[in-house]
N, C-alpha and C positions, 0 to 999 in steps of 0.2 A: 436572580438569574433570569434573563428573558426566555419566554417560551419559544420553541423552535417553530419554523414553518414546516409544511409537509408537501412532498411531491408524490403524485401518483404515477408510478412507472407504467410503461406499456404492458408489462407483465402483471399489473394489478397489485404491486407491492407499494407500501406507503413509507416513504423515506423522510426522516426528520433531517432538517438542515438549518444552518445559519449562514447568511450571506451579508458581507459588508461591501458596499459599493465603493469604487475608487478607480484609479487609472489602471491601465493594463500594462503588461499582460497580467490577467487575473491569476491569483494563486489558488490552486485547488488541492486540498489535503485528503489523502486516502489512508484511513487508519488500518491497524493490524487486526489479526485474528483475535476474536473475543475482546477487542478493545472498542473504542468509540470516539466520537468527536469532542469529548470533554477531557482528553488526556493532556498531560503537561506540555508535550511538544506542540500539539496543534494550537493550544490556547496561547502559548508563548509566541508562536509564529503569527497568529491572528493579531495579537497586540502589536507586534513588530510591524506588520503590514499596515494596520490602521494608522500608526504613528507616521507612516510615510505616504499615506494617501493611496495605498494599493488595494485593489479589489481582492476579496478573499472569500472562499467558499469552503465550508466543512460540512460533512454529512455523515449519517450513520448508515452503513449497509444493512440490508434486511437481516433480522435476527440478532442485531446488535443495538445497543443503546436504546434510543426512543423510537426506532423504526419498527414496523410490523414484522411479524413472523417469529419463528423459533429457530435458534441457532442450529439445532440438530437437524433441521429440515433443509438447511442451506448448503451451498457448495460454491466453488470458485466461479463457475459459470453464472450463477445467480448474482454473485457479488460484483462480477465484472459487468453484467447487465445493469446493475444498480449504478455503478460508477459511470458507465456510458450514458445512462439516462440523466444523471445529475449534470454531467458535462454538456450534454446536448440541450437540455431544457433550461438550465440555470445560468449558463455562461454564453457569451458571444465572443467571437474572435479567438485568437490563439491564447492558450493558458500555459502556465508553468505548473506542472504536476509535482506534488511532493508525496511520496509514498513510503509509509513506514511498515517494515516487515511484510506481512501479506499484502499490504497496500502497495509495496514495491512491485510485487507480482502483478497486481491489478493495473498499476501504472504502466508496466511494460506491455501488458495486453492492449491497453488503450493506445500506447505509442505504436504498436504494430498495426492495429486495426484502424486508427484515426490519426495518422501522422500529421495531416494537415491542420489539426486543431492544437498541436503542441508547439509552444515556443521554446520549451526547455523542460528538463526533468531533473529532480533531485530525489534520491532514495536514501533511506536510513535503515541499515540492516536489512536490505531487501532479501526476500525469501522466495525467489522464483522456484517453481516446481517442487515445493516442500512436501506436498502430499505424496509424491512418488519418491523423491530422493531423501526425504526426512522420515516421514511416517512409514510408508510401505517398505522401504529398504531396511529400516531399522527394526521392523516388527519381527518377533519370534514366529515360528511356525504356528504356535498356539494362537497368537494374536491374529495372524492372517486367517486362520481357520474360523476364529470367532467373527471376524468381519464378514467373511464369505457366507458363513452358515447362519449367523444371527443378525447380521446387518450393522454391527458396530462393535467397538471396543473402547474402553476408557483408559486414559493415561493420567498419571498424577501430574499436577500442575503447580508451579510456584506462584500462580496468579489467582488462586481461589479454588473453586470446585474442579473436580477431575474433568479433563478435556475428552469429550465424546467424539471419536473419529468414526464416521459412518462409511458404509460401502459406497453410498452415493458420493461422498466427498472424494474418496479415492478414485472411483471410476470416472467421475466428471473431471477431476484434476488431470487425468491422463489425456483428455481432449483439449487441455489448455496449456500444455507445456510450452515454454519459450526458449529452452536451452537445447532443443533438439534440431532446430532448423534455423537458417540465417535470420538475424535480427539487426536491421540497419536503423540507426538513430541519427537522423540528419540535423540535429539541433544540439545546443549545449547540454551536457549531461554531467552530473556530479553524483558519484556513489559515495556514501559515508558508511563506515563500518567500525565497530569497536573491536579491539583485539581481545577483550575479556568477555565477549558475547557467548553465553552458554547455550543459547537457543538457535542462533544462526552462526555457524562456524565461519571464521575468516576466509576459509577456502572457498566458500560460496561466492563471496565478493570477488575473489580472484578469478574464479571460473566465469562469473558474469562479465567481468572486465575483458577477459580473453575472448569471450564469445561474441559480444556485440561489435558492430563496426560503426564508425563515424569519425569525423574530423576533430571533434571537441569533447572528448570523454576523459574524465579523470576519476580516480579512486583515492579517497583520503582515509587513512587508517588512524583512528583515535586510540592511542595506547592507553589501556586500562579501562576503556569504556565498556559497559555491559549492554545488554539488549535494550534496556529502557532508554539509554542515550538521553538522559534527562538532567544531568548536572549542568550548571550554568555555562561552563565552558563548551559543553556539547551542544546546548541550545544555541549558543552564539555561533557555533560552527555551522549549524543548520541555516541560521539566518544569513550568515556570510555567504554560504553556498548559493542560496536562493538569490541573494543580491548579485552575486557574480554572474549567475545564469542570466538574470535580467539585463545586466550591463552588456554581456556578450550578445544578447539578442538585439540590443539597440545599436550595437557597434556596426 
């Protein structure tokens, strides 16, 4: 496996990345919480893009994968800055963003703050505002007290070690919410969501679809798909959605 390149961000964080040159619009993948750029979805999509001569960028947010920092010290704002730095420093022209889970939230932040850089958007089990609507809303009074008094609480996880949720993550997340104010998406958008997703409920996708405005926005529900969205048929749906967005951009 080739070694990654590294990008030093304006905030002094060191991000690992892999970039494949090709025609545009370049595809940029934003991974999920405690995931990285070596996941099944991103590698499948990278191979798909290379086979078609499309440019592709994948990177690890700080505190994830091979990038600098500790996960517990990060927050949505930091990771959004990382994504913006990767987009600004490593790509030119308009890109198609593909955001998985938390990466969907990051992609929506980029779409809001840098709309001129986007040619299109595809999200997979997007989890906008999850720190507030998922974690904080779902916490017991004891968990909330633990966060406020001790700075963090730990949650069991199906993906390895317990998930540490910090006060910083909660409080910073409140400054990055995207479902509380208008969000216009003026480019082709495809939201993908599994009906059997135990981490991001299907109602989140429906709420997101109802909230955003734009002329070319669609939600596709994959019956029986879970949060990983990594079965072959689901991977092919991701690729088909990216292809459709690129075609719509060129039309």
